[in-house]
N, C-alpha and C positions, 0 to 999 in steps of 0.2 A: 504494500500500500504506500510505502514511502517513495517508491519509484514510479508510481503511475497516478493517473487522474481518476482511476476507478475507485469506487467506494469499497467498503469492507466486503469480505466474502467469508465463506465457511473456513477457508484455509487461513485467513488472517485471524479468525477466532481460534483456530487450532494453535497458531503461533502464540497468541495470548495465553492460552491454557498451558502451553509449554513453558512459558516464562513462570507462571504460577507453580507448576510442578517442579521446575528447576529450583525455585526458591524454597519450596516446601522441603525438598530433599536435602539441599545444601545449606540453607539459611542465608543464601546470597543471591543477588540477581545475576543473570548470565553475563552481563557486560558491566564492567567497572570503568568509570571515566571521570575526568576532572570537571566536565560540564555536560549539559544536555547535548550540545553540538558534537562533542567528542563521542558521546554515547551513540548518537545517531550515526555518525561516521563509522564507528565500530560495527554497529548492527548491519550497515550496508556493505561493509568490506571484509569482515572476518566471520568465520564460523563461531558459534557459541563454544566456549571452552569445555573440555571434558569435566564432568562433575567431580572426578577424582582430583582435579587441580584445586578444588576447594577443600581437600582433605577429608572427603567423605568416601567411605567404603560402600559403594553402591553396586547392586546387582547389574551385571553388564547388559542384560536384556532391558531392564528398566531404563538404564542410561541411554541405550539405543533408541527406545521409544521417545524419551524426552527430547533427545537431540534431533530426532526425526521431526518433531513438532517445530523445532527452531531452525530448520533449514532456511537459508536465505531465499532460495527459489521456491515460490509457492507450489509449483507442480511437484516438488520433491517431498512435500509435507503430506500428512494424512489428508484425505479428501474432505473430511468433515469430522465433527465430534463423535459421530457414531463409529466411524472407522477407528478413531483413537480409543474410544471405549472398548471396542472389540479387541484391540491389541492389549490394552491393560487387563481385560478380563482373561485373555489367553495367558498372559504373564502370571497373573494371580493363580490361575488354575494349575500352572506348571510348577509353582513354588511349593 
């Protein structure tokens, strides 16, 4: 959404959910920056860092799911919240 004139979509909602999941698991936002401008630039130009860089021992499958939500290219994210829910339910069922 930062790169286009289009309004929000299901995939931008998935990104927002990914930010919340990342923060719930790690206690930190995915991007750290000195200012809002620097944070926006980081979001546009770098992938979200591994949750392990925040000192959290996270299940690799859960980390994959969360980082999938935070992909910069919308087409690489889950298509919608239902797809994200399905991935999370499958992870929980396998745990």
